[in-house]
N, CA, C and O atoms as CSV, one atom per row, in Angstrom:
chain,resi,resn,atom,element,x,y,z
A,1,UNK,N,N,0.831,-1.196,0.000
A,1,UNK,CA,C,0.000,0.000,0.000
A,1,UNK,C,C,0.873,1.257,0.000
A,1,UNK,O,O,0.568,2.230,-0.689
A,2,UNK,N,N,1.948,1.232,0.767
A,2,UNK,CA,C,2.828,2.398,0.841
A,2,UNK,C,C,3.393,2.722,-0.535
A,2,UNK,O,O,3.471,3.889,-0.918
A,3,UNK,N,N,3.789,1.683,-1.284
A,3,UNK,CA,C,4.330,1.903,-2.627
A,3,UNK,C,C,3.292,2.528,-3.548
A,3,UNK,O,O,3.608,3.431,-4.322
A,4,UNK,N,N,2.040,2.045,-3.466
A,4,UNK,CA,C,0.977,2.587,-4.317
A,4,UNK,C,C,0.754,4.061,-4.007
A,4,UNK,O,O,0.608,4.875,-4.918
A,5,UNK,N,N,0.729,4.405,-2.720
A,5,UNK,CA,C,0.520,5.804,-2.343
A,5,UNK,C,C,1.636,6.677,-2.891
A,5,UNK,O,O,1.386,7.765,-3.410
A,6,UNK,N,N,2.865,6.199,-2.774
A,6,UNK,CA,C,4.013,6.988,-3.207
A,6,UNK,C,C,4.103,7.086,-4.728
A,6,UNK,O,O,4.339,8.168,-5.266
A,7,UNK,N,N,3.919,5.974,-5.416
A,7,UNK,CA,C,4.096,5.956,-6.870
A,7,UNK,C,C,2.894,6.529,-7.610
A,7,UNK,O,O,3.048,7.435,-8.429
A,8,UNK,N,N,1.711,6.016,-7.334
A,8,UNK,CA,C,0.524,6.407,-8.095
A,8,UNK,C,C,-0.006,7.787,-7.705
A,8,UNK,O,O,-0.358,8.588,-8.571
A,9,UNK,N,N,-0.060,8.058,-6.412
A,9,UNK,CA,C,-0.686,9.298,-5.951
A,9,UNK,C,C,0.304,10.319,-5.372
A,9,UNK,O,O,-0.080,11.441,-5.040
A,10,UNK,N,N,1.566,9.927,-5.254
A,10,UNK,CA,C,2.612,10.810,-4.711
A,10,UNK,C,C,2.255,11.348,-3.328
A,10,UNK,O,O,2.408,12.534,-3.035
A,11,UNK,N,N,1.775,10.433,-2.496
A,11,UNK,CA,C,1.404,10.774,-1.122
A,11,UNK,C,C,2.308,9.992,-0.181
A,11,UNK,O,O,2.429,8.773,-0.298
A,12,UNK,N,N,2.934,10.686,0.738
A,12,UNK,CA,C,3.795,10.064,1.735
A,12,UNK,C,C,2.928,9.548,2.888
A,12,UNK,O,O,1.979,10.224,3.285
A,13,UNK,N,N,3.231,8.371,3.430
A,13,UNK,CA,C,2.451,7.853,4.562
A,13,UNK,C,C,2.378,8.816,5.745
A,13,UNK,O,O,1.385,8.831,6.472
A,14,UNK,N,N,3.417,9.614,5.940
A,14,UNK,CA,C,3.392,10.608,7.022
A,14,UNK,C,C,2.316,11.668,6.777
A,14,UNK,O,O,1.711,12.175,7.722
A,15,UNK,N,N,2.083,11.998,5.508
A,15,UNK,CA,C,1.030,12.961,5.181
A,15,UNK,C,C,-0.347,12.395,5.521
A,15,UNK,O,O,-1.226,13.117,5.990
A,16,UNK,N,N,-0.525,11.098,5.281
A,16,UNK,CA,C,-1.797,10.447,5.617
A,16,UNK,C,C,-2.033,10.543,7.120
A,16,UNK,O,O,-3.133,10.872,7.563
A,17,UNK,N,N,-1.005,10.256,7.890
A,17,UNK,CA,C,-1.116,10.332,9.350
A,17,UNK,C,C,-1.440,11.756,9.795
A,17,UNK,O,O,-2.268,11.954,10.684
A,18,UNK,N,N,-0.797,12.740,9.187
A,18,UNK,CA,C,-1.066,14.140,9.527
A,18,UNK,C,C,-2.527,14.495,9.280
A,18,UNK,O,O,-3.157,15.154,10.107
A,19,UNK,N,N,-3.067,14.059,8.144
A,19,UNK,CA,C,-4.468,14.344,7.813
A,19,UNK,C,C,-5.386,13.750,8.875
A,19,UNK,O,O,-6.304,14.415,9.355
A,20,UNK,N,N,-5.133,12.489,9.240
A,20,UNK,CA,C,-6.007,11.817,10.199
A,20,UNK,C,C,-5.897,12.392,11.610
A,20,UNK,O,O,-6.829,12.261,12.404
A,21,UNK,N,N,-4.779,13.021,11.924
A,21,UNK,CA,C,-4.591,13.607,13.256
A,21,UNK,C,C,-4.935,15.094,13.311
A,21,UNK,O,O,-4.948,15.683,14.392
A,22,UNK,N,N,-5.211,15.702,12.165
A,22,UNK,CA,C,-5.407,17.148,12.084
A,22,UNK,C,C,-6.881,17.520,11.873
A,22,UNK,O,O,-7.199,18.347,11.018
A,23,UNK,N,N,-7.764,16.915,12.645
A,23,UNK,CA,C,-9.202,17.205,12.637
A,23,UNK,C,C,-9.820,17.171,11.238
A,23,UNK,O,O,-10.324,18.187,10.761
A,24,UNK,N,N,-9.786,16.009,10.579
A,24,UNK,CA,C,-10.376,15.911,9.240
A,24,UNK,C,C,-11.898,15.882,9.291
A,24,UNK,O,O,-12.499,15.751,10.358
A,25,UNK,N,N,-12.494,16.006,8.142
A,25,UNK,CA,C,-13.943,15.862,7.993
A,25,UNK,C,C,-14.178,14.432,7.507
A,25,UNK,O,O,-13.673,14.043,6.453
A,26,UNK,N,N,-14.943,13.648,8.272
A,26,UNK,CA,C,-15.185,12.245,7.941
A,26,UNK,C,C,-16.507,12.074,7.218
A,26,UNK,O,O,-17.476,12.786,7.483
A,27,UNK,N,N,-16.531,11.112,6.294
A,27,UNK,CA,C,-17.741,10.751,5.562
A,27,UNK,C,C,-17.842,9.232,5.527
A,27,UNK,O,O,-16.863,8.546,5.235
A,28,UNK,N,N,-19.025,8.709,5.826
A,28,UNK,CA,C,-19.271,7.274,5.708
A,28,UNK,C,C,-19.372,6.936,4.221
A,28,UNK,O,O,-20.044,7.645,3.471
A,29,UNK,N,N,-18.705,5.852,3.785
A,29,UNK,CA,C,-18.740,5.451,2.379
A,29,UNK,C,C,-19.618,4.216,2.187
A,29,UNK,O,O,-20.559,4.234,1.394
A,30,UNK,N,N,-19.306,3.151,2.914
A,30,UNK,CA,C,-20.103,1.924,2.791
A,30,UNK,C,C,-19.874,1.008,3.984
A,30,UNK,O,O,-18.872,1.107,4.692
A,31,UNK,N,N,-20.834,0.118,4.180
A,31,UNK,CA,C,-20.731,-0.875,5.240
A,31,UNK,C,C,-19.666,-1.896,4.870
A,31,UNK,O,O,-19.570,-2.313,3.716
A,32,UNK,N,N,-18.867,-2.296,5.853
A,32,UNK,CA,C,-17.820,-3.280,5.605
A,32,UNK,C,C,-18.361,-4.695,5.503
A,32,UNK,O,O,-19.481,-4.985,5.924
A,33,UNK,N,N,-17.547,-5.562,4.938
A,33,UNK,CA,C,-17.938,-6.968,4.819
A,33,UNK,C,C,-17.922,-7.649,6.183
A,33,UNK,O,O,-18.703,-8.567,6.436
A,34,UNK,N,N,-17.038,-7.201,7.050
A,34,UNK,CA,C,-16.965,-7.697,8.420
A,34,UNK,C,C,-17.665,-6.702,9.337
A,34,UNK,O,O,-17.610,-5.494,9.102
A,35,UNK,N,N,-18.311,-7.195,10.364
A,35,UNK,CA,C,-18.986,-6.315,11.314
A,35,UNK,C,C,-17.958,-5.390,11.977
A,35,UNK,O,O,-16.900,-5.833,12.426
A,36,UNK,N,N,-18.290,-4.113,12.025
A,36,UNK,CA,C,-17.416,-3.143,12.670
A,36,UNK,C,C,-16.249,-2.678,11.825
A,36,UNK,O,O,-15.346,-2.024,12.346
A,37,UNK,N,N,-16.234,-2.990,10.539
A,37,UNK,CA,C,-15.138,-2.567,9.662
A,37,UNK,C,C,-15.681,-1.784,8.469
A,37,UNK,O,O,-15.465,-2.157,7.316
A,38,UNK,N,N,-16.380,-0.708,8.762
A,38,UNK,CA,C,-16.964,0.129,7.722
A,38,UNK,C,C,-15.895,0.970,7.029
A,38,UNK,O,O,-14.824,1.219,7.583
A,39,UNK,N,N,-16.204,1.398,5.814
A,39,UNK,CA,C,-15.275,2.194,5.010
A,39,UNK,C,C,-15.654,3.669,5.127
A,39,UNK,O,O,-16.823,4.035,5.010
A,40,UNK,N,N,-14.638,4.514,5.362
A,40,UNK,CA,C,-14.839,5.948,5.531
A,40,UNK,C,C,-13.878,6.729,4.647
A,40,UNK,O,O,-12.864,6.211,4.180
A,41,UNK,N,N,-14.228,7.985,4.433
A,41,UNK,CA,C,-13.416,8.937,3.701
A,41,UNK,C,C,-13.049,10.043,4.680
A,41,UNK,O,O,-13.904,10.533,5.418
A,42,UNK,N,N,-11.797,10.431,4.686
A,42,UNK,CA,C,-11.359,11.545,5.517
A,42,UNK,C,C,-10.856,12.651,4.597
A,42,UNK,O,O,-9.964,12.430,3.779
A,43,UNK,N,N,-11.426,13.830,4.734
A,43,UNK,CA,C,-10.977,14.999,3.981
A,43,UNK,C,C,-10.211,15.870,4.953
A,43,UNK,O,O,-10.744,16.273,5.988
A,44,UNK,N,N,-8.956,16.163,4.624
A,44,UNK,CA,C,-8.166,16.943,5.562
A,44,UNK,C,C,-6.959,17.582,4.921
A,44,UNK,O,O,-6.733,17.501,3.714
A,45,UNK,N,N,-6.189,18.226,5.791
A,45,UNK,CA,C,-5.049,19.008,5.352
A,45,UNK,C,C,-3.805,18.568,6.114
A,45,UNK,O,O,-3.866,18.295,7.313
A,46,UNK,N,N,-2.671,18.501,5.407
A,46,UNK,CA,C,-1.407,18.185,6.065
A,46,UNK,C,C,-0.898,19.445,6.758
A,46,UNK,O,O,-1.429,20.536,6.550
A,47,UNK,N,N,0.129,19.286,7.577
A,47,UNK,CA,C,0.704,20.449,8.262
A,47,UNK,C,C,1.310,21.431,7.257
A,47,UNK,O,O,1.411,22.626,7.537
A,48,UNK,N,N,1.713,20.924,6.083
A,48,UNK,CA,C,2.281,21.780,5.036
A,48,UNK,C,C,1.203,22.463,4.197
A,48,UNK,O,O,1.512,23.304,3.353
A,49,UNK,N,N,-0.070,22.099,4.430
A,49,UNK,CA,C,-1.162,22.747,3.719
A,49,UNK,C,C,-1.727,21.980,2.536
A,49,UNK,O,O,-2.610,22.485,1.844
A,50,UNK,N,N,-1.244,20.788,2.291
A,50,UNK,CA,C,-1.743,19.972,1.173
A,50,UNK,C,C,-3.096,19.361,1.551
A,50,UNK,O,O,-3.257,18.822,2.646
A,51,UNK,N,N,-4.061,19.449,0.639
A,51,UNK,CA,C,-5.398,18.904,0.871
A,51,UNK,C,C,-5.468,17.482,0.318
A,51,UNK,O,O,-5.239,17.261,-0.871
A,52,UNK,N,N,-5.788,16.514,1.192
A,52,UNK,CA,C,-5.824,15.114,0.791
A,52,UNK,C,C,-7.155,14.455,1.122
A,52,UNK,O,O,-7.858,14.850,2.052
A,53,UNK,N,N,-7.476,13.443,0.335
A,53,UNK,CA,C,-8.614,12.562,0.581
A,53,UNK,C,C,-8.036,11.204,0.941
A,53,UNK,O,O,-7.231,10.650,0.191
A,54,UNK,N,N,-8.444,10.662,2.091
A,54,UNK,CA,C,-7.945,9.370,2.559
A,54,UNK,C,C,-9.125,8.414,2.699
A,54,UNK,O,O,-10.094,8.714,3.397
A,55,UNK,N,N,-9.043,7.276,2.042
A,55,UNK,CA,C,-10.071,6.239,2.122
A,55,UNK,C,C,-9.526,5.148,3.040
A,55,UNK,O,O,-8.420,4.651,2.828
A,56,UNK,N,N,-10.306,4.775,4.066
A,56,UNK,CA,C,-9.805,3.801,5.032
A,56,UNK,C,C,-10.927,2.960,5.625
A,56,UNK,O,O,-12.100,3.330,5.581
A,57,UNK,N,N,-10.528,1.809,6.185
A,57,UNK,CA,C,-11.448,0.955,6.932
A,57,UNK,C,C,-11.213,1.237,8.402
A,57,UNK,O,O,-10.086,1.151,8.889
A,58,UNK,N,N,-12.282,1.574,9.108
A,58,UNK,CA,C,-12.180,1.828,10.545
A,58,UNK,C,C,-12.166,0.497,11.268
A,58,UNK,O,O,-13.101,-0.294,11.142
A,59,UNK,N,N,-11.112,0.248,12.025
A,59,UNK,CA,C,-10.995,-0.986,12.803
A,59,UNK,C,C,-11.033,-0.623,14.279
A,59,UNK,O,O,-10.547,0.433,14.683
A,60,UNK,N,N,-11.608,-1.496,15.068
A,60,UNK,CA,C,-11.745,-1.244,16.504
A,60,UNK,C,C,-10.434,-1.524,17.214
A,60,UNK,O,O,-9.699,-2.405,16.767
A,61,UNK,N,N,-10.097,-0.835,18.288
A,61,UNK,CA,C,-10.812,0.324,18.805
A,61,UNK,C,C,-10.423,1.628,18.120
A,61,UNK,O,O,-11.300,2.440,17.824
A,62,UNK,N,N,-9.143,1.853,17.861
A,62,UNK,CA,C,-8.753,3.136,17.247
A,62,UNK,C,C,-7.707,2.932,16.144
A,62,UNK,O,O,-6.684,3.616,16.114
A,63,UNK,N,N,-7.970,2.005,15.261
A,63,UNK,CA,C,-7.038,1.741,14.177
A,63,UNK,C,C,-7.709,1.995,12.837
A,63,UNK,O,O,-8.933,1.963,12.715
A,64,UNK,N,N,-6.874,2.248,11.836
A,64,UNK,CA,C,-7.395,2.461,10.484
A,64,UNK,C,C,-6.517,1.701,9.498
A,64,UNK,O,O,-5.290,1.748,9.581
A,65,UNK,N,N,-7.151,1.007,8.572
A,65,UNK,CA,C,-6.450,0.337,7.484
A,65,UNK,C,C,-6.612,1.229,6.259
A,65,UNK,O,O,-7.712,1.359,5.721
A,66,UNK,N,N,-5.527,1.838,5.824
A,66,UNK,CA,C,-5.570,2.783,4.712
A,66,UNK,C,C,-5.750,2.028,3.397
A,66,UNK,O,O,-4.983,1.119,3.077
A,67,UNK,N,N,-6.772,2.418,2.646
A,67,UNK,CA,C,-7.033,1.814,1.341
A,67,UNK,C,C,-6.410,2.639,0.223
A,67,UNK,O,O,-5.867,2.089,-0.735
A,68,UNK,N,N,-6.492,3.970,0.350
A,68,UNK,CA,C,-5.943,4.856,-0.666
A,68,UNK,C,C,-5.870,6.277,-0.114
A,68,UNK,O,O,-6.535,6.613,0.865
A,69,UNK,N,N,-5.060,7.091,-0.755
A,69,UNK,CA,C,-4.959,8.509,-0.404
A,69,UNK,C,C,-4.524,9.258,-1.652
A,69,UNK,O,O,-3.686,8.785,-2.420
A,70,UNK,N,N,-5.107,10.436,-1.842
A,70,UNK,CA,C,-4.813,11.226,-3.046
A,70,UNK,C,C,-5.139,12.684,-2.772
A,70,UNK,O,O,-5.724,13.024,-1.744
A,71,UNK,N,N,-4.747,13.544,-3.716
A,71,UNK,CA,C,-5.106,14.954,-3.610
A,71,UNK,C,C,-6.615,15.089,-3.756
A,71,UNK,O,O,-7.248,14.338,-4.498
A,72,UNK,N,N,-7.181,16.047,-3.043
A,72,UNK,CA,C,-8.630,16.273,-3.111
A,72,UNK,C,C,-9.044,16.758,-4.491
A,72,UNK,O,O,-8.330,17.523,-5.140
A,73,UNK,N,N,-10.205,16.303,-4.924
A,73,UNK,CA,C,-10.830,16.819,-6.140
A,73,UNK,C,C,-11.473,18.166,-5.800
A,73,UNK,O,O,-11.687,18.463,-4.625
A,74,UNK,N,N,-11.779,18.974,-6.800
A,74,UNK,CA,C,-12.371,20.297,-6.567
A,74,UNK,C,C,-13.658,20.211,-5.755
A,74,UNK,O,O,-13.877,21.011,-4.845
A,75,UNK,N,N,-14.502,19.249,-6.081
A,75,UNK,CA,C,-15.774,19.086,-5.372
A,75,UNK,C,C,-15.539,18.743,-3.892
A,75,UNK,O,O,-16.236,19.251,-3.014
A,76,UNK,N,N,-14.555,17.881,-3.627
A,76,UNK,CA,C,-14.216,17.522,-2.247
A,76,UNK,C,C,-13.642,18.723,-1.507
A,76,UNK,O,O,-13.904,18.914,-0.320
A,77,UNK,N,N,-12.861,19.526,-2.213
A,77,UNK,CA,C,-12.253,20.721,-1.601
A,77,UNK,C,C,-13.344,21.688,-1.152
A,77,UNK,O,O,-13.241,22.280,-0.078
A,78,UNK,N,N,-14.385,21.853,-1.961
A,78,UNK,CA,C,-15.510,22.720,-1.589
A,78,UNK,C,C,-16.223,22.162,-0.371
A,78,UNK,O,O,-16.574,22.904,0.546
A,79,UNK,N,N,-16.438,20.852,-0.363
A,79,UNK,CA,C,-17.094,20.194,0.766
A,79,UNK,C,C,-16.270,20.374,2.038
A,79,UNK,O,O,-16.827,20.650,3.100
A,80,UNK,N,N,-14.971,20.222,1.941
A,80,UNK,CA,C,-14.086,20.391,3.092
A,80,UNK,C,C,-14.108,21.837,3.585
A,80,UNK,O,O,-14.039,22.089,4.788
A,81,UNK,N,N,-14.204,22.774,2.663
A,81,UNK,CA,C,-14.235,24.187,3.025
A,81,UNK,C,C,-15.467,24.571,3.821
A,81,UNK,O,O,-15.463,25.583,4.521
A,82,UNK,N,N,-16.529,23.770,3.723
A,82,UNK,CA,C,-17.765,24.034,4.468
A,82,UNK,C,C,-17.758,23.373,5.834
A,82,UNK,O,O,-18.813,23.217,6.447
A,83,UNK,N,N,-16.623,22.994,6.306
A,83,UNK,CA,C,-16.431,22.318,7.584
A,83,UNK,C,C,-17.150,23.011,8.646
A,83,UNK,O,O,-17.106,22.585,9.800
């Protein structure tokens, strides 16, 4: 997953962590196949100011399995701005 983030989307894993720790806006995406493992989207900003979208599976109690991360689309940026 780390290689995909770096090569395809040019996102560093540290940036993903920054987004998740920097008060992102969360959106429910879909119910998970396993109970308690739903898929969410986090819209947030890195400490350097980069706007990212992070797709992850929420695992109990406070863990996340990162599925993907990329720069925000214009529509997502507007949604994030209405925080």
